[in-house]
Structure formats: C-alpha cells, structure tokens
DOKETOR-933474 format. One record per residue (C-alpha): residue in three letters; x, z, y. Coordinates in steps of 0.02 Angstrom, whole numbers, plus 50000, padded with zeros to 5 digits. Example, Ala and Ser with C-alpha at 12.3 -4.5 7.8 and 13.67 -1.06 7.14 Angstrom:
2
ALA506155039049775/SER506845035749947/
// end
This chain:
117
GLN544725350154955/VAL546105358054852/GLN545475373854775/LEU546535388854704/VAL545855396354543/GLN546485412654494/SER546515422254332/GLY547295437554252/GLY547275454754334/GLY546195469754270/SER546615487454237/VAL548105495554177/GLN548935512354180/ALA550425516754284/GLY551975509354216/GLY551035494554138/SER551165477154168/LEU549995463654208/LYS550055444454254/LEU549245434154382/SER549105415454375/CYS548455402854502/VAL548085384854476/ALA547825372454612/SER546435358354576/GLY547505344554675/GLY549225342554761/ILE549885354854884/ARG550905350155033/SER552725354154993/ASN552945364155166/CYS551445375955112/GLY552475385154999/MET551425396654886/ALA551185415854893/TRP550215430654828/TYR549355442854955/ARG548485459454917/GLN547225470755001/ALA546895487654963/PRO545265496955011/GLY545265500655195/LYS547005491255223/GLU547305474055306/ARG547955461355184/GLU549805460655155/LEU551055448055089/VAL551685452554922/SER552885438054881/THR553215419354918/ILE554045404154833/THR554465387954907/SER554435371254819/ASP556255373254783/GLY556015389354708/LYS556695400654830/THR555735418554829/THR555505432854946/TYR554675449854905/ALA553865463754998/ASP555065479954988/SER553765488754901/VAL553685477354753/LYS555625472154743/GLY556235472754561/ARG554555475354494/PHE553605459054536/THR554195441854501/ILE553405426154560/SER553525410854472/ARG553075392554487/ASP553115381554334/ASN552445366354410/PRO551905361454579/GLN550065366254546/GLU550315382754470/VAL551005399554532/GLY551145415954435/LEU551525433554467/GLN552305445554344/MET552025462754388/ASN552945476354295/SER553045495654324/LEU551455496554401/LYS551055510354516/THR549435516654574/GLU549785511054749/ASP549725492754679/THR547995495054664/ALA547145480754769/VAL546315463054757/TYR547655450254739/TYR547455433454827/CYS548345418254792/GLY548735407554936/THR550015397555028/ALA551615404855117/ASN551155396255274/PRO549215396655297/THR549335391955477/PHE550145374955446/PHE549025359155436/GLY548315357855258/CYS548955374355201/SER547445385155231/LEU547045388355045/TRP546585403354958/GLY546065409054789/GLN544475419254754/GLY545395436054733/THR545715446154580/GLN545535465554569/VAL547125474054498/THR546735492654461/VAL548255504854410/SER547615522054354/SER548875536954340/
// end
C-alpha cells in the first residue's frame, strides 16, 4: 500500500510564504495525477491544485498566481504558497487528482497551515 507523507506547513503572517511537500512511499499510477486539497474549519474539502504526470497544472481561482505546484519526480509533489492570505488557513492534504480511479485513492496525513493578519 503506497503511503503519502507530507511535510512543511506551519504558521505565517499574511503576505508570507510556505512550502508543502509530499513524498510517496512507492510508485503511483500515471493516470492518478497528483493534487493538493485543503479543508478549512466548517467547510468542505476543496481542490487547490493538480499536476499530471507530464506536468500540466490546474489551480483553483482563489490561489492562481500565488501558489505553484511542482513535481520534481514521480514520487514527490510540492506546493509553493506565496502571498498567503488569512483565508488560506486550512488543513492541506496531498492526494491524487483522480481519487475515484482504481488504485488512486491515496491521501497524505494532512498539514495545518495558519495565516494570521
């Protein structure tokens, strides 16, 4: 069973930057893609960004121009978060872009990101 292990996150003031990383313990099917999600208190989990095996990316409108997803190798995905806003405060999860696909239901343990004003 492949596991996703997250690192990074923490607390920062508005306007600051943080980087999240996610490393898979084994291979991930190429059709899974990789993604970052977040869940703020009292809200549903939302998709933040995705990246395919060939490097194509998507971003939620709320983070476009501020967040950058990267995939340095097939087992590692990062999320660089710049110009952070208080509304970015949430638990961030690493996962796949297509969690309903066979073999793609993989999730990291979650990382708290807190942005203060």
